[in-house]
MILUM-733847 format. One line per 4 residues: their letters; for each residue x, y, z of C-alpha. Coordinates in pm, whole numbers, plus 50000, padded with zeros to 5 digits. Example, Ala and Ser with C-alpha at 12.3 -4.5 7.8 and 13.67 -1.06 7.14 Angstrom:
<pts>
as> 51230/49550/50780 ~ 51367/49894/50714
</pts>
This chain:
<pts>
xxxx> 46190/83544/71674 ~ 46209/83269/71903 ~ 45993/83480/72143 ~ 45780/83533/71873
xxxx> 45745/83097/71868 ~ 45700/83063/72227 ~ 45385/83337/72274 ~ 45218/83122/71944
xxxx> 45290/82785/72165 ~ 45145/82980/72498 ~ 44829/83059/72237 ~ 44740/82697/72107
xxxx> 44770/82555/72478 ~ 45012/82288/72444 ~ 44946/81979/72593 ~ 45312/81709/72717
xxxx> 45378/81410/72603 ~ 45203/81255/72946 ~ 44876/81357/72793 ~ 44927/81106/72527
xxxx> 45106/80846/72727 ~ 45262/80502/72555 ~ 45004/80231/72582 ~ 45162/79962/72382
xxxx> 45522/79895/72273 ~ 45634/79645/72002 ~ 46062/79582/71940 ~ 46206/79487/71625
xxxx> 46601/79296/71615 ~ 46660/79563/71321 ~ 46650/79838/71587 ~ 46314/79983/71573
xxxx> 46006/80032/71787 ~ 45697/80036/71724 ~ 45461/80263/72019 ~ 45145/80361/72073
xxxx> 44998/80618/72245 ~ 44603/80657/72342 ~ 44467/80971/72507 ~ 44183/81220/72536
xxxx> 44174/81621/72448 ~ 43916/81834/72549 ~ 43771/82088/72306 ~ 44024/82270/72140
xxxx> 44303/82161/72257 ~ 44659/82016/72171 ~ 44842/81695/72218 ~ 45229/81778/72197
xxxx> 45500/81517/72118 ~ 45779/81561/72192 ~ 46090/81347/72021 ~ 46437/81337/71914
xxxx> 46597/81557/71588 ~ 46748/81231/71521 ~ 46420/81001/71551 ~ 46163/81283/71353
xxxx> 46295/81143/70975 ~ 46170/80782/71140 ~ 45826/80967/71261 ~ 45713/81151/70978
xxxx> 45768/80903/70737 ~ 45563/80691/71013 ~ 45320/80864/71226 ~ 44950/80706/71244
xxxx> 44660/80890/71394 ~ 44330/80726/71471 ~ 44013/80945/71601 ~ 43758/80695/71842
xxxx> 43508/81036/71821 ~ 43457/80914/71409 ~ 43602/81290/71314 ~ 43828/81304/71075
xxxx> 44230/81490/71118 ~ 44273/81748/70874 ~ 44674/81836/71032 ~ 44936/81761/71191
xxxx> 45201/82050/71238 ~ 45539/82018/71378 ~ 45830/82255/71466 ~ 45983/82275/71133
xxxx> 46451/82284/71036 ~ 46633/82415/70812 ~ 47014/82343/70780 ~ 47182/82695/70961
xxxx> 47328/82806/70652 ~ 46972/82824/70459 ~ 46909/83028/70781 ~ 47150/83295/70814
xxxx> 47160/83305/70440 ~ 46868/83553/70412 ~ 47079/83802/70627 ~ 47314/84083/70469
xxxx> 47607/84018/70670 ~ 47785/83657/70734 ~ 47982/83669/71055 ~ 48248/83345/71022
xxxx> 48348/83177/71364 ~ 48620/83348/71583 ~ 48541/83679/71388 ~ 48677/84054/71554
xxxx> 48538/84356/71610 ~ 48674/84492/71382 ~ 48553/84220/71150 ~ 48211/84254/71224
xxxx> 48212/84650/71168 ~ 48326/84587/70871 ~ 48024/84308/70771 ~ 47830/84629/70886
xxxx> 48008/84869/70623 ~ 47755/85195/70596 ~ 47593/85123/70878 ~ 47596/85400/71120
xxxx> 47773/85371/71488 ~ 47815/85568/71825 ~ 48157/85478/71910 ~ 48245/85650/72338
xxxx> 48591/85698/72325 ~ 48708/85823/72645 ~ 48330/86031/72718 ~ 48387/86143/72366
xxxx> 48118/85990/72077 ~ 48193/85985/71761 ~ 47911/85934/71513 ~ 47981/85818/71156
xxxx> 47909/85567/70869 ~ 48154/85256/70873 ~ 48401/85258/70578 ~ 48622/84935/70705
xxxx> 48774/84764/70982 ~ 49063/84598/70971 ~ 49389/84478/71232 ~ 49717/84562/71175
xxxx> 50038/84592/71373 ~ 50273/84874/71451 ~ 50584/84614/71438 ~ 50745/84294/71430
xxxx> 50714/84224/71831 ~ 50385/84474/71847 ~ 50072/84357/71917 ~ 49806/84398/71644
xxxx> 49576/84587/71691 ~ 49204/84707/71641 ~ 49100/84973/71383 ~ 48837/85122/71204
xxxx> 48720/85366/70987 ~ 48464/85697/71048 ~ 48320/85886/70830 ~ 48168/86108/71078
xxxx> 47877/86356/71020 ~ 48101/86671/70956 ~ 48273/86488/70641 ~ 48595/86398/70800
xxxx> 48700/86017/70810 ~ 48874/85938/71163 ~ 49018/85597/71291 ~ 48981/85502/71539
xxxx> 49164/85267/71762 ~ 48908/85021/71881 ~ 49097/84899/72204 ~ 49005/85274/72307
xxxx> 48583/85212/72237 ~ 48445/85201/72618 ~ 48136/85197/72461 ~ 47903/85118/72080
xxxx> 47573/85169/71982 ~ 47412/85048/71621 ~ 47190/85426/71520 ~ 47030/85176/71254
xxxx> 46739/84996/71509 ~ 46583/84760/71242 ~ 47011/84634/71157 ~ 47041/84589/71498
xxxx> 46737/84382/71609 ~ 46881/84174/71271 ~ 47195/84108/71450 ~ 46995/84004/71754
xxxx> 46804/83786/71521 ~ 47142/83632/71328 ~ 47316/83547/71702 ~ 46987/83458/71812
xxxx> 46925/83183/71519 ~ 47325/83074/71555 ~ 47233/82986/71922 ~ 46949/82804/71849
xxxx> 47129/82552/71620 ~ 47307/82442/71879 ~ 47063/82374/72096 ~ 46979/82000/72213
xxxx> 46612/82063/72243 ~ 46368/81790/72107 ~ 46071/81868/71810 ~ 45715/81872/71910
xxxx> 45456/81751/71674 ~ 45125/81926/71779 ~ 44754/81745/71717 ~ 44518/82013/71736
xxxx> 44114/81896/71871 ~ 43866/82108/71716 ~ 43683/82409/71899 ~ 43320/82262/71970
xxxx> 43426/81853/72073 ~ 43656/81634/72292 ~ 43801/81313/72091 ~ 44021/80982/72213
xxxx> 44329/80957/71992 ~ 44556/80676/71854 ~ 44920/80806/71800 ~ 45133/80503/71645
xxxx> 45504/80529/71531 ~ 45823/80403/71460 ~ 46104/80533/71570 ~ 46480/80440/71692
xxxx> 46533/80159/71976 ~ 46749/79939/72124 ~ 46736/79585/71982 ~ 46587/79354/72182
xxxx> 46800/79067/72297 ~ 46687/78687/72395 ~ 46915/78453/72608 ~ 46816/78105/72704
xxxx> 46845/77834/72982 ~ 46844/77486/72815 ~ 46825/77237/73098 ~ 46980/76847/72984
xxxx> 46791/76534/73154 ~ 46738/76136/73036 ~ 46428/76245/72869 ~ 46531/76522/72615
xxxx> 46567/76896/72758 ~ 46341/77178/72879 ~ 46422/77522/72721 ~ 46361/77876/72947
xxxx> 46416/78203/72731 ~ 46466/78563/72826 ~ 46371/78919/72678 ~ 46608/79164/72761
xxxx> 46419/79520/72636 ~ 46599/79780/72720 ~ 46350/80175/72749 ~ 46528/80481/72627
xxxx> 46263/80748/72526 ~ 46313/80914/72813 ~ 45994/80878/73004 ~ 45829/80563/73218
xxxx> 45635/80341/73076 ~ 45335/80245/73328 ~ 45099/79916/73250 ~ 45250/79952/72827
xxxx> 45140/79608/72709 ~ 45484/79511/72498 ~ 45576/79260/72239 ~ 45871/79181/72094
xxxx> 45935/78996/71749 ~ 46206/78785/71615 ~ 46295/78862/71222 ~ 46440/79163/71048
xxxx> 46235/79341/70835 ~ 46350/79617/70620 ~ 46416/79946/70738 ~ 46622/80291/70668
xxxx> 46593/80616/70666 ~ 46447/80868/70432 ~ 46527/81235/70493 ~ 46173/81445/70557
xxxx> 46232/81638/70805 ~ 46537/81862/70725 ~ 46358/82082/70411 ~ 46490/81954/70106
xxxx> 46652/82277/69853 ~ 46657/82178/69412 ~ 46891/82365/69277 ~ 46767/82518/68953
xxxx> 46888/82546/68626 ~ 46887/82938/68487 ~ 46754/83000/68157 ~ 46740/83326/67966
xxxx> 46596/83391/67596 ~ 46844/83355/67337 ~ 46727/83722/67245 ~ 46918/83861/67596
xxxx> 47262/83727/67532 ~ 47484/83988/67474 ~ 47674/83931/67067 ~ 47969/83832/67120
xxxx> 48266/83861/66787 ~ 48365/83594/66541 ~ 48628/83512/66382 ~ 48651/83339/66088
xxxx> 48940/83128/65979 ~ 49138/83192/65647 ~ 49187/82996/65355 ~ 49504/82748/65358
xxxx> 49399/82466/65120 ~ 49104/82331/64849 ~ 48710/82231/64961 ~ 48757/82266/65371
xxxx> 47888/79320/67974 ~ 46561/76691/70597 ~ 46642/76443/70790 ~ 46377/76340/71068
xxxx> 46369/76438/71396 ~ 46576/76149/71645 ~ 46486/76032/71961 ~ 46678/76157/72309
xxxx> 46925/75896/72419 ~ 47003/75782/72782 ~ 47269/75952/72877 ~ 47496/75741/73148
xxxx> 47589/75829/73475 ~ 47910/75716/73601 ~ 47990/75726/73975 ~ 47970/76039/74070
xxxx> 48361/76129/74269 ~ 48271/76230/74644 ~ 48507/76377/74894 ~ 48435/76263/75259
xxxx> 48482/76385/75594 ~ 48445/76220/75897 ~ 48169/76233/76120 ~ 48013/76455/75820
xxxx> 47754/76328/75586 ~ 47829/76393/75175 ~ 47731/76765/75129 ~ 47421/76737/74796
xxxx> 47545/76866/74491 ~ 47333/77198/74363 ~ 47119/77092/74088 ~ 47030/77379/73806
xxxx> 46650/77427/73812 ~ 46398/77601/73580 ~ 46257/77961/73680 ~ 45903/77952/73871
xxxx> 45758/78183/73645 ~ 45442/78309/73628 ~ 45289/78293/73279 ~ 45526/78328/72989
xxxx> 45426/78563/72631 ~ 45209/78405/72363 ~ 45356/78371/72053 ~ 45221/78387/71712
xxxx> 45324/78403/71349 ~ 45315/78770/71140 ~ 45394/78649/70815 ~ 45776/78577/70770
xxxx> 45765/78752/71123 ~ 45724/78603/71485 ~ 45550/78777/71795 ~ 45577/78724/72154
xxxx> 45294/78917/72388 ~ 45341/78932/72718 ~ 45051/78867/72882 ~ 45069/79093/73163
xxxx> 45154/79508/73116 ~ 45475/79529/73214 ~ 45615/79838/73372 ~ 45975/80049/73267
xxxx> 46112/80336/73421 ~ 46308/80572/73173 ~ 46667/80458/73161 ~ 46564/80104/73241
xxxx> 46608/79774/73156 ~ 46371/79455/73229 ~ 46420/79034/73184 ~ 46105/78932/73028
xxxx> 46023/78548/72955 ~ 45899/78456/72680 ~ 45884/78076/72623 ~ 45942/77817/72906
xxxx> 45834/77446/72796 ~ 45961/77037/72695 ~ 46179/77050/72368 ~ 46315/76797/72222
xxxx> 46708/76757/72234 ~ 46951/76435/72181 ~ 47283/76475/72364 ~ 47583/76371/72120
xxxx> 47918/76501/71986 ~ 48014/76731/71679 ~ 48338/76750/71515 ~ 48433/76963/71270
xxxx> 48746/77179/71336 ~ 49014/76943/71209 ~ 49318/77213/71325 ~ 49169/76988/71712
xxxx> 49244/76660/71841 ~ 48867/76652/72030 ~ 48515/76708/71943 ~ 48265/76854/72150
xxxx> 47946/76865/72344 ~ 47613/76948/72173 ~ 47268/76869/72156 ~ 47059/76809/71896
xxxx> 46752/77035/71890 ~ 46444/77011/71758 ~ 46215/77272/71768 ~ 45871/77114/71828
xxxx> 45727/77400/72093 ~ 45536/77562/71793 ~ 45724/77866/71850 ~ 46036/78055/71690
xxxx> 46301/78080/71910 ~ 46480/78383/71818 ~ 46867/78314/71794 ~ 47091/78456/72111
xxxx> 47347/78254/72406 ~ 47230/77956/72517 ~ 47361/77821/72865 ~ 47327/77489/72911
xxxx> 47275/77256/73234 ~ 47323/76900/73207 ~ 47231/76647/73464 ~ 47140/77012/73706
xxxx> 47551/77100/73645 ~ 47656/77391/73444 ~ 47802/77284/73091 ~ 47905/77529/72941
xxxx> 47728/77763/72666 ~ 47694/77822/72293 ~ 47545/78037/72068 ~ 47236/77952/71880
xxxx> 47121/78114/71513 ~ 46724/78123/71500 ~ 46546/77825/71474 ~ 46193/77799/71361
xxxx> 45888/77588/71466 ~ 45993/77191/71351 ~ 46378/77307/71266 ~ 46619/77135/71374
xxxx> 46960/77294/71480 ~ 47269/77136/71663 ~ 47468/77362/71930 ~ 47771/77286/72068
xxxx> 47907/77397/72473 ~ 48233/77244/72550 ~ 48511/77018/72469 ~ 48498/76685/72504
xxxx> 48868/76542/72608 ~ 48744/76214/72686 ~ 48735/76180/72269 ~ 49038/76222/72086
xxxx> 49005/76225/71670 ~ 49322/76197/71404 ~ 49267/76257/71027 ~ 49465/76108/70775
xxxx> 49472/76148/70393 ~ 49514/75873/70196 ~ 49679/75757/69874 ~ 49563/75969/69542
xxxx> 49446/75756/69263 ~ 49423/75910/68923 ~ 49222/75754/68647 ~ 49072/75834/68278
xxxx> 48674/75723/68308 ~ 48563/75831/68006 ~ 48712/75876/67592 ~ 48523/76082/67360
xxxx> 48543/76144/67025 ~ 48397/76439/66781 ~ 48469/76603/66478 ~ 48861/76553/66531
xxxx> 48832/76620/66925 ~ 48906/76363/67142 ~ 48750/76435/67526 ~ 48943/76295/67789
xxxx> 48738/76288/68165 ~ 48983/76212/68388 ~ 48875/76127/68782 ~ 49104/76212/69113
xxxx> 49010/76017/69340 ~ 49106/76122/69721 ~ 49007/75935/70071 ~ 49054/76139/70415
xxxx> 49011/75890/70704 ~ 48896/75965/71048 ~ 49007/75756/71353 ~ 48810/75797/71638
xxxx> 48910/75676/72040 ~ 48626/75654/72311 ~ 48872/75753/72578 ~ 48561/75695/72837
xxxx> 48305/75400/72969 ~ 47978/75519/72809 ~ 47893/75478/72453 ~ 47861/75846/72241
xxxx> 47725/75984/71929 ~ 47941/76161/71714 ~ 47852/76380/71409 ~ 48158/76418/71197
xxxx> 48161/76721/70965 ~ 48320/76665/70640 ~ 48390/77021/70438 ~ 48184/76985/70117
xxxx> 48446/77105/69805 ~ 48381/77277/69509 ~ 48414/77023/69193 ~ 48359/76670/69495
xxxx> 48157/76442/69537 ~ 48136/76186/69739 ~ 48146/75858/69561 ~ 48063/75574/69858
xxxx> 47869/75701/70171 ~ 47578/75890/70188 ~ 47548/76196/70416 ~ 47305/76172/70710
xxxx> 47259/76527/70631 ~ 47437/76820/70430 ~ 47467/77204/70540 ~ 47571/77489/70313
xxxx> 47926/77424/70366 ~ 47935/77019/70510 ~ 47863/76632/70519 ~ 47743/76582/70851
xxxx> 47793/76203/70888 ~ 47785/76001/71199 ~ 47956/75752/71394 ~ 47818/75533/71697
xxxx> 48104/75497/71969 ~ 48143/75189/72181 ~ 48289/75213/72556 ~ 48645/75258/72541
xxxx> 48671/75157/72133 ~ 48850/75280/71878 ~ 48607/75366/71519 ~ 48706/75461/71174
xxxx> 48545/75685/70895 ~ 48683/75660/70578 ~ 48523/75894/70331 ~ 48624/75886/69957
xxxx> 48572/76154/69741 ~ 48590/76214/69308 ~ 48647/76534/69101 ~ 48625/76422/68760
xxxx> 48830/76645/68490 ~ 48792/76724/68145 ~ 49046/76755/67870 ~ 49051/76798/67527
xxxx> 49318/76732/67263 ~ 49286/76767/66880 ~ 49360/76441/66710 ~ 49574/76613/66463
xxxx> 49797/76783/66659 ~ 49858/76477/66924 ~ 50180/76262/66902 ~ 50043/75871/66799
xxxx> 50256/75760/67155 ~ 49922/75977/67345 ~ 49633/75781/67158 ~ 49825/75482/67185
xxxx> 49751/75554/67570 ~ 49379/75612/67519 ~ 49319/75294/67306 ~ 49409/75075/67577
xxxx> 49217/75223/67847 ~ 48926/75018/67987 ~ 48657/75259/67900 ~ 48733/75172/67533
xxxx> 48448/74966/67344 ~ 48607/74759/67123 ~ 48448/74919/66814 ~ 48621/75256/66928
xxxx> 48851/75130/67027 ~ 48946/74988/66618 ~ 48874/75324/66479 ~ 49079/75469/66757
xxxx> 49406/75193/66683 ~ 49316/75299/66265 ~ 49383/75701/66369 ~ 49697/75548/66576
xxxx> 49845/75358/66238 ~ 49779/75641/66050 ~ 49932/75896/66320 ~ 50262/75679/66255
xxxx> 50229/75615/65854 ~ 50267/75953/65842 ~ 50519/76032/66148 ~ 50741/75787/65958
xxxx> 50745/75954/65683 ~ 50778/76233/65810 ~ 51115/76099/65963 ~ 51181/75973/65618
xxxx> 51168/76333/65467 ~ 51362/76511/65754 ~ 51629/76234/65714 ~ 51606/76303/65341
xxxx> 51636/76693/65371 ~ 51944/76687/65627 ~ 52176/76481/65373 ~ 52009/76695/65095
xxxx> 52168/76974/65292 ~ 52476/76811/65379 ~ 52533/76713/65037 ~ 52478/77147/64921
xxxx> 52752/77202/65211 ~ 52959/76929/65062 ~ 52936/77080/64715 ~ 52992/77445/64800
xxxx> 53350/77275/64961 ~ 53427/77112/64669 ~ 53391/77400/64415 ~ 53559/77694/64621
xxxx> 53877/77367/64692 ~ 53837/77365/64261 ~ 53828/77739/64275 ~ 54160/77756/64471
xxxx> 54371/77495/64316 ~ 54312/77616/63927 ~ 54515/77948/64057 ~ 54830/77715/64109
xxxx> 55050/77531/63900 ~ 55079/77097/63858 ~ 54774/77123/64063 ~ 54595/76962/63835
xxxx> 54499/76596/63920 ~ 54359/76696/64197 ~ 54106/76961/64046 ~ 54010/76609/63783
xxxx> 53947/76435/64133 ~ 53760/76778/64344 ~ 53545/76755/63967 ~ 53440/76357/63944
xxxx> 53316/76397/64296 ~ 53168/76697/64234 ~ 52972/76526/63978 ~ 52911/76241/64185
xxxx> 52730/76469/64436 ~ 52515/76664/64152 ~ 52424/76274/64109 ~ 52272/76230/64432
xxxx> 52142/76563/64507 ~ 51900/76559/64278 ~ 51818/76155/64376 ~ 51743/76305/64646
xxxx> 51521/76618/64562 ~ 51311/76332/64357 ~ 51300/76144/64691 ~ 51187/76463/64870
xxxx> 50895/76534/64669 ~ 50788/76150/64682 ~ 50777/76149/65065 ~ 50593/76469/65033
xxxx> 50310/76318/64770 ~ 50313/76060/65035 ~ 50236/76241/65337 ~ 50004/76434/65153
xxxx> 49820/76088/65068 ~ 49807/75947/65451 ~ 49681/76309/65535 ~ 49417/76355/65351
xxxx> 49319/75986/65468 ~ 49363/76034/65808 ~ 49147/76359/65764 ~ 48858/76176/65596
xxxx> 48857/75881/65860 ~ 48888/76127/66156 ~ 48582/76300/65986 ~ 48366/75927/66080
xxx> 48484/75836/66385 ~ 48216/75971/66642 ~ 48238/75732/67003
</pts>
């Protein structure tokens, strides 16, 4: 089959990939590259483009072909791909990995074979093949059982076989094809896509597609001076296509469009359900049950500050002038990339075609110009005692600056390194590049204060809003003899709001406050925050003392205070009645226990002669307590009636109150 494929390709006269060389390349940040090829095909010729097997899904998803001669493209051919299991499923036998010769012969049961054993040829049909051992310490032997032409069954030890030939030429060819397909599955050869030209004329083709490519990388150099700064950006690209790029128009795009892999190259097989007519089914026997019963879920951009320049520390050698300190400067560039918006993306196109050999990478400048920059300090990590040297960049270059590392040079000297996210035109970003050891910051959490801010009453429910205030004070010491500007990032906490200071700006996770630091001075920044919590009370279930605490609150109006005082008074009267009921009930229970004790004593004394006087005494006490129990019953009933009346009055009052 492989030989036949090669013959067909030879007849088609395929051209190499060089006949349609890469003319344009656009690299993206999400691992995709857009390539464009162009070339001329003669009459009857075919262009052959080679791709890695892993690239075919993206090629089939994105390939476009344009013919400048005006002729129509009728179709594109490419090497198909099938899973090995599918390729081998059509063969009448299956050979597993590490299958011994006896296993192979067993898979070919029924085939006629010639075996040469010691110069003698045995011709017969294969009955079976197997492995066996003569004993526990003996090695396994491979045997095959043949049905000879004479009808005799003969067992042959395969270790003694010096030659074997399948008699069926078609079966032998099928075995060769089986092994060829297994061999092809291990092949790392590329897949080919063919574009054919008509026999009657030539055509000029432009072919474009996207394939997986290394994401291009950006790096910057930021030079700070008294007037702001200058930025220089380089794009780092890698040519992993396996062929040279000669004079290619190259562009890099900032942004991350959506991209995914869709399995288009590998043939898709759909499992179909089986179907049969009802009359084709055999009738199963029916078992009938027996009867057992009856019926069954922005701030504006700030200008750059002048940087104080202190006296330089120099080491002098007698008789020799001090050496000049090396100063960093921008690169000498012929030209930078042209920039343009591409919808939500931003493209840098290099004006001069580039040449990058296969397996090589290149650095290409895409921006070099002045940028608005202001030096300052930033403090955001309270675990550290020192803020960071930082730069406030306002992107006034008119271009989007892709995210990447930034090497900062301050006054011509290396200052540190930073990491910058993608900065759109006119946007602002803070980048920090070094620790400022001349500034120290300490923090202290002030006393908490908890007070009731609001009280509301409606339909028997009292709602209290309490405010919890916290003050975090930042104390900053500027040990250097030059003024500084410090930006403090105070974290945004859920449920807390600032009460006094207004931040200069706010990020998704922090407030930013700016603090001016005079030379050698100490400054403080108190940040006060407040958290309001709401508590709900059912007035019918709270104590008068708790309600009385709300009456004293200054947040209440005079009208609300009077209404709440009425509720408190009724609640206290009900509480007093309830206390009286409890006392009456307790006295009643004590007398009932005394009555039981007296009855037991009288019953015991009646059985003892001469105790009549004591019995009479107990009887008088029993009678007195009976009178008191009757009084207590009447008193408790009256108290309960009074409580019910007060509770009814309280319910009516509660329903009317609203503030």
